[in-house]
C-alpha positions as CSV (number, residue, x, y, z in Angstrom):
1,M,74.8,-38.8,44.6
2,A,71.8,-40.4,46.1
3,P,69.0,-39.0,44.0
4,R,68.3,-35.3,44.2
5,P,66.1,-35.3,41.0
6,M,65.8,-32.5,38.5
7,A,62.7,-32.2,36.4
8,A,62.9,-33.1,32.8
9,G,63.8,-30.3,30.4
10,A,64.4,-27.3,32.6
11,G,66.3,-29.2,35.2
12,R,64.2,-27.9,38.1
13,E,64.1,-29.9,41.3
14,T,61.1,-32.2,41.6
15,A,59.6,-32.8,45.0
16,R,59.1,-36.5,45.6
17,P,59.1,-38.8,48.6
18,A,62.3,-40.5,49.5
19,E,63.0,-43.4,47.2
20,P,65.0,-46.6,47.4
21,S,68.2,-47.1,45.6
22,P,67.5,-47.4,41.9
23,R,67.8,-50.9,40.4
24,P,70.6,-51.2,37.9
25,S,70.5,-53.1,34.7
26,P,72.3,-56.5,34.8
27,A,76.0,-56.0,35.0
28,A,79.0,-58.2,35.4
29,S,79.6,-59.0,39.1
30,S,83.2,-57.8,38.9
31,L,82.0,-54.4,38.0
32,D,79.1,-54.1,40.4
33,P,79.1,-51.0,42.7
34,V,80.1,-51.2,46.4
35,R,76.9,-50.8,48.5
36,H,78.3,-51.4,52.0
37,G,81.4,-52.6,53.9
38,P,82.0,-55.6,56.0
39,R,78.9,-56.4,58.2
40,K,81.0,-57.7,61.1
41,T,82.2,-54.3,62.1
42,A,81.0,-51.4,64.2
43,M,82.0,-48.9,61.5
44,V,79.6,-47.0,59.2
45,A,80.4,-44.4,56.4
46,L,78.6,-41.1,56.2
47,T,78.8,-39.9,52.6
48,F,77.7,-36.5,51.4
49,D,77.0,-35.6,47.7
50,A,78.0,-32.1,46.7
51,D,75.9,-31.6,43.6
52,M,76.1,-28.9,41.1
53,T,74.3,-28.6,37.7
54,S,74.1,-25.7,35.2
55,Y,70.6,-25.0,36.5
56,M,71.8,-24.9,40.1
57,E,74.5,-22.4,39.0
58,G,71.8,-20.3,37.5
59,Q,69.9,-20.3,40.8
60,L,73.0,-19.0,42.5
61,D,73.6,-16.4,39.9
62,R,70.0,-15.2,40.1
63,G,70.1,-15.0,43.9
64,E,67.4,-17.7,44.2
65,V,69.7,-19.8,46.4
66,D,72.3,-18.5,48.8
67,S,74.7,-21.4,48.7
68,Y,75.1,-25.0,47.9
69,A,78.3,-25.2,50.0
70,N,76.5,-25.4,53.3
71,P,79.2,-24.2,55.8
72,R,76.9,-25.0,58.7
73,L,76.9,-28.7,57.9
74,I,80.6,-28.8,57.5
75,A,81.1,-26.9,60.8
76,E,78.8,-29.4,62.5
77,L,80.9,-32.4,61.3
78,R,84.0,-30.7,62.6
79,R,82.4,-29.8,65.9
80,L,81.3,-33.4,66.4
81,K,84.6,-34.7,65.0
82,V,82.7,-36.9,62.6
83,P,84.7,-38.3,59.6
84,A,82.9,-38.1,56.3
85,T,83.4,-38.7,52.6
86,F,82.3,-36.0,50.1
87,F,81.4,-37.0,46.5
88,M,81.9,-33.8,44.6
89,T,80.9,-32.8,41.1
90,G,83.5,-30.9,39.1
91,L,81.1,-27.9,38.8
92,W,80.8,-27.8,42.6
93,I,84.6,-27.8,43.0
94,E,84.9,-24.9,40.5
95,R,82.2,-22.9,42.2
96,Y,83.6,-23.4,45.7
97,P,87.3,-24.0,45.2
98,R,88.3,-22.8,48.7
99,V,85.7,-24.9,50.4
100,A,86.7,-27.9,48.4
101,A,90.3,-27.4,49.2
102,G,89.5,-27.1,52.9
103,L,87.6,-30.4,52.9
104,A,90.4,-32.2,51.0
105,A,93.0,-30.9,53.4
106,D,91.1,-31.8,56.6
107,P,92.2,-35.2,58.0
108,L,88.6,-35.8,59.1
109,F,87.4,-35.9,55.5
110,E,88.1,-37.3,52.1
111,V,86.9,-36.3,48.7
112,A,85.7,-38.4,45.7
113,D,84.2,-38.1,42.2
114,H,80.5,-37.5,41.5
115,S,80.8,-36.6,37.8
116,Y,81.5,-33.2,36.3
117,D,78.1,-31.7,35.9
118,H,75.7,-34.3,37.5
119,K,74.3,-35.5,34.2
120,A,73.1,-39.0,34.2
121,F,75.2,-41.9,33.0
122,T,72.0,-43.7,31.8
123,T,68.5,-42.5,31.3
124,P,65.7,-42.3,32.4
125,C,67.1,-41.0,35.7
126,Y,64.8,-38.7,37.7
127,G,64.7,-36.2,34.9
128,L,68.4,-35.7,34.6
129,G,69.8,-35.1,31.2
130,R,72.2,-37.7,29.9
131,T,76.0,-36.9,29.7
132,D,77.5,-36.8,26.2
133,D,80.7,-38.5,27.3
134,M,80.9,-40.5,30.5
135,R,84.7,-40.9,30.5
136,R,85.3,-37.3,29.8
137,S,83.1,-36.3,32.7
138,L,85.1,-38.6,35.0
139,R,88.4,-37.3,33.7
140,R,87.5,-33.7,34.2
141,T,86.5,-34.2,37.8
142,E,89.5,-36.5,38.6
143,A,91.8,-33.8,37.3
144,L,90.2,-31.3,39.7
145,L,90.4,-33.7,42.6
146,D,94.0,-34.5,41.8
147,R,94.8,-30.8,42.4
148,L,93.0,-30.9,45.7
149,D,94.5,-34.2,46.9
150,P,96.7,-36.3,44.6
151,R,96.1,-39.2,47.0
152,H,92.3,-39.0,47.1
153,P,90.4,-42.3,46.9
154,R,89.4,-43.4,43.4
155,F,85.7,-43.7,44.3
156,F,82.8,-42.6,42.1
157,R,79.1,-42.2,42.7
158,F,76.7,-42.1,39.8
159,P,74.5,-39.0,39.4
160,G,71.0,-40.0,40.6
161,G,72.4,-43.4,41.5
162,C,71.5,-44.6,38.0
163,F,73.8,-46.8,35.9
164,D,73.8,-49.7,33.4
165,R,76.5,-52.0,32.1
166,A,78.0,-49.4,29.7
167,A,78.2,-46.9,32.6
168,L,80.0,-49.5,34.8
169,K,82.4,-50.3,32.0
170,A,83.2,-46.6,31.6
171,V,83.9,-46.2,35.3
172,A,86.1,-49.3,35.4
173,A,88.0,-48.1,32.3
174,E,89.0,-45.0,34.3
175,G,90.2,-47.0,37.2
176,L,87.5,-45.9,39.6
177,T,85.4,-47.9,42.1
178,P,81.7,-47.2,41.9
179,V,80.1,-46.7,45.3
180,Q,76.3,-46.6,46.0
181,W,74.8,-47.0,49.4
182,D,72.6,-49.3,51.5
183,V,71.0,-46.5,53.6
184,I,69.5,-43.5,51.9
185,S,68.7,-40.7,54.4
186,G,65.9,-39.1,52.3
187,D,67.3,-35.6,52.9
188,A,66.9,-34.7,49.3
189,F,63.1,-34.8,49.7
190,A,62.5,-34.6,53.4
191,T,60.3,-31.9,55.0
192,S,61.7,-32.3,58.5
193,A,65.0,-33.1,60.2
194,D,63.2,-35.8,62.3
195,A,62.2,-37.7,59.1
196,I,65.9,-37.7,58.0
197,V,67.0,-39.1,61.4
198,R,64.3,-41.8,61.5
199,Q,64.9,-43.0,58.0
200,T,68.7,-43.1,58.5
201,L,68.7,-44.9,61.8
202,A,66.0,-47.3,60.7
203,G,68.2,-48.8,58.1
204,V,71.8,-48.4,59.4
205,R,73.9,-51.3,60.7
206,G,77.5,-52.3,60.8
207,G,79.2,-51.7,57.5
208,S,76.5,-49.3,56.2
209,V,77.2,-46.6,53.6
210,V,74.8,-43.7,54.3
211,A,73.9,-41.3,51.5
212,L,73.3,-37.7,52.5
213,H,73.6,-34.3,50.8
214,L,75.8,-31.3,51.3
215,G,73.7,-28.8,49.4
216,G,72.5,-25.7,51.3
217,G,69.6,-24.6,49.1
218,K,65.9,-24.2,49.8
219,P,64.8,-25.5,52.2
220,S,68.1,-25.4,54.0
221,G,69.2,-26.7,57.4
222,L,67.4,-30.0,57.5
223,T,70.5,-32.2,57.1
224,D,72.4,-29.9,59.4
225,D,69.7,-30.2,62.1
226,A,69.5,-33.9,61.7
227,L,73.2,-34.6,61.9
228,P,73.7,-34.5,65.8
229,A,70.7,-36.8,66.3
230,I,72.1,-39.2,63.7
231,V,75.5,-39.3,65.3
232,R,73.9,-39.7,68.7
233,G,71.8,-42.6,67.4
234,L,74.8,-44.3,65.9
235,G,76.6,-44.1,69.2
236,E,73.6,-45.6,71.0
237,R,73.8,-48.5,68.6
238,K,77.6,-48.8,69.2
239,L,78.3,-47.8,65.6
240,R,81.2,-45.5,64.7
241,P,81.4,-43.1,61.7
242,V,84.5,-43.4,59.6
243,T,85.5,-42.4,56.1
244,L,84.6,-44.7,53.2
245,S,88.2,-45.6,52.7
246,T,88.6,-46.7,56.3
247,L,85.3,-48.8,56.1
248,L,86.5,-50.5,52.9
249,G,90.1,-51.0,54.1
250,R,91.5,-48.8,51.3
251,R,93.7,-46.8,53.6
């Protein structure tokens, strides 16, 4: 995902201001992540990270959070007929199998890989614990995605957006294309919907990949509330939301 940090140790979310995309360690150019599509286009991709960690599962089990599936946001996308790409963790798919299946079956949307349990592929990374086996994390989630849609795009987004050369090699070895972003909405840290709208529209241009979040935890509703204004603002700039595959010419 775009960073939704968890505090070191306990994995509790840490409130921080919106941050720029993390800088990677030097990596071979052939392995570098995709950050945007062609600039000479009116298309942009709205991407939503569906995060789930063991700590977040505990929040749900303890009744501290109602849902991380956010049906209101999904309904808004459908109402506005806005295509979107969802980067899902394996734990999220397992927690919300019907929602995941519905997203995968909807021609407006596409689903992609965000690791199995949102553990970092390199550390430090916003307090995320490091995964024990990068390739196993990818394979577990790909197996779940294959059941939802055998033709799903082979895109991957690093948890926290953090990676190094070893992480890039692991992703390439599994035949996946790493995708970051050039516009981060700031919705993981925002305190108002207006702030999400301003930050998104300030950076977006033709070919942009926008990072947002699907989670419906506390506080909830900010991304939902921001979405109509973001879509309206894109239209005023003559920009058109499409899936990531469409933007990159993969379908």
